[in-house]
C-alpha positions in Angstrom: -172.1 135.4 33.0 -169.4 137.3 34.9 -172.1 138.8 37.2 -173.4 135.3 38.0 -169.9 134.1 38.9 -169.3 137.2 41.0 -172.5 136.7 43.0 -171.6 133.1 43.6 -168.1 134.0 44.7 -169.6 136.6 47.1 -171.9 133.9 48.6 -169.1 131.4 49.0 -166.7 134.0 50.5 -169.4 135.2 53.0 -170.1 131.6 54.0 -166.4 130.8 54.6 -166.0 134.0 56.6 -168.9 133.0 58.8 -167.7 129.4 59.1 -164.3 130.6 60.3 -165.9 132.5 63.2 -168.9 130.6 64.2 -170.2 127.0 64.3 -171.9 125.7 61.1 -175.1 124.9 63.0 -175.5 128.6 64.0 -175.1 130.0 60.5 -178.4 130.9 58.8 -179.1 131.7 55.2 -180.0 135.2 56.5 -176.4 135.5 57.9 -174.9 134.5 54.5 -177.2 136.9 52.6 -176.3 139.8 54.9 -172.6 139.1 54.9 -172.5 138.7 51.1 -174.7 141.8 50.7 -177.0 140.1 48.2 -180.7 139.5 47.9 -182.4 136.4 49.1 -183.4 135.4 45.6 -179.8 135.6 44.5 -178.8 133.0 47.1 -181.7 130.7 46.2 -180.8 131.0 42.5 -177.6 129.1 43.2 -178.4 127.1 46.4 -181.3 125.4 48.0 -179.8 125.7 51.5 -176.6 126.3 53.4 -176.2 122.5 53.3 -176.2 122.6 49.5 -173.6 125.4 49.6 -171.4 123.5 52.0 -171.6 120.3 50.0 -170.6 122.0 46.8 -167.5 123.5 48.3 -166.6 120.2 50.1 -167.0 118.2 46.9 -164.7 120.6 45.0 -162.1 120.2 47.7 -162.3 116.5 47.8 -162.4 116.0 44.0 -159.5 118.4 43.5 -157.4 116.6 46.0 -158.2 113.1 44.8 -157.5 114.2 41.2 -153.9 114.9 42.3 -153.8 111.5 43.9 -154.9 110.0 40.6 -152.0 111.7 38.8 -149.7 109.9 41.2 -151.5 106.7 40.4 -150.8 107.2 36.7 -147.1 107.9 37.4 -146.9 104.4 38.9 -145.7 102.6 41.9 -142.0 102.8 41.0 -142.1 106.6 40.7 -144.1 106.8 44.0 -141.5 104.9 45.9 -138.6 106.6 44.2 -140.0 110.0 45.2 -140.3 108.9 48.8 -136.9 107.2 49.2 -135.0 109.8 47.1 -136.7 112.8 48.8 -138.1 114.3 45.6 -141.7 114.5 46.9 -143.2 116.2 43.8 -146.6 114.8 44.3 -146.6 115.5 48.0 -145.7 119.1 47.2 -148.7 119.2 44.9 -150.9 118.1 47.8 -149.8 121.0 49.9 -150.0 123.5 47.1 -153.6 122.5 46.6 -154.4 122.8 50.3 -152.6 126.2 50.4 -154.5 127.4 47.3 -157.8 126.5 49.0 -156.6 127.3 52.5 -159.6 129.4 53.5 -162.0 126.7 52.7 -159.9 123.8 54.1 -159.3 125.7 57.3 -163.0 126.4 57.8 -164.2 122.9 57.0 -161.5 121.2 59.0 -162.1 123.3 62.1 -163.7 121.6 65.1 -166.7 124.0 64.9 -167.6 122.6 61.4 -170.2 119.9 61.9 -170.7 118.9 58.3 -168.6 115.8 58.6 -166.1 117.1 56.0 -163.0 115.7 57.7 -164.5 112.2 57.8 -165.6 112.4 54.2 -162.2 113.8 53.2 -160.4 110.9 55.0 -162.8 108.3 53.4 -162.1 109.8 49.9 -158.4 109.6 50.4 -158.8 106.0 51.7 -160.9 105.0 48.7 -158.5 106.5 46.2 -155.5 104.9 47.9 -157.2 101.5 47.9 -158.1 101.8 44.2 -154.5 102.8 43.4 -153.1 99.9 45.3 -155.5 97.5 43.5 -154.5 98.9 40.1 -150.8 98.8 40.9 -151.1 95.2 42.2 -153.0 94.2 39.1 -150.4 95.8 36.8 -147.5 94.1 38.6 -149.2 90.8 39.6 -148.3 91.5 43.2 -150.7 91.0 46.1 -150.8 93.4 49.1 -149.0 92.4 52.3 -152.3 92.5 54.2 -155.7 91.8 52.8 -159.4 92.4 53.4 -160.5 94.5 56.3 -157.0 94.8 57.7 -155.9 96.7 54.6 -158.9 99.0 54.8 -158.2 99.9 58.5 -154.5 100.5 57.7 -155.3 102.8 54.8 -157.9 104.7 56.8 -155.4 105.3 59.5 -152.8 106.5 56.9 -155.4 108.7 55.3 -156.3 110.3 58.5 -152.7 111.1 58.9 -152.9 113.3 55.7 -155.9 115.1 57.1 -154.3 115.7 60.5 -151.1 117.0 58.9 -153.1 119.4 56.7 -155.1 120.6 59.6 -152.1 121.1 61.8 -150.3 123.1 59.0 -153.3 125.3 58.4 -153.7 125.9 62.2 -150.1 127.0 62.3 -150.8 129.5 59.4 -148.8 127.4 56.9 -145.6 128.3 58.7 -143.5 125.9 56.6 -143.3 125.8 52.9 -145.1 123.3 50.8 -141.8 121.6 50.1 -140.9 121.4 53.8 -144.3 119.9 54.5 -143.9 117.4 51.7 -140.6 116.4 53.2 -142.3 115.8 56.5 -145.0 113.6 54.8 -142.3 111.7 53.0 -140.4 111.1 56.2 -143.5 109.7 57.8 -144.1 107.5 54.7 -140.6 106.3 54.3 -140.8 103.5 56.9 -144.3 102.6 55.6 -143.4 102.1 51.9 -144.5 98.4 51.8 -148.0 98.7 50.5 
């Protein structure tokens, strides 16, 4: 089993190396195989195509990030607002820790040369998770959101794109600030927007 995991890691590492230096559309399975120094059959044992490989990594990034968002949801609205207003930012720190832990993949998939649509999918996943959280929090408290329907969706999509833009900027600056400092920046942006 260790050999299987090692081969898969080599494939993924090779793919991310290529993606960091050339457009996704120009990467071939042959390039991945040569960079990973594996046989063709090994690649096809795990993946049907480069699209299959890209989708697997993208899904892991999105699911890992939204899982942290769901932990925040479970903590509740009061804890969320408290963290923002009192500058504790524990959940925001976790967002940046996750991005840092997966920096190579995030940087490759959030680069302009990546044409898989990851940044759009990532933004939509954050939007969907936030909207679900707001709905659950409102049901639990009996409150209704300050804006409804499509307006709420647009608002949340703009706010979600803010996350993605902030992560991209941080990665492009080689994560020059700590996770805690970045969480403080995100909280400072959120502080005036705390009325969900």
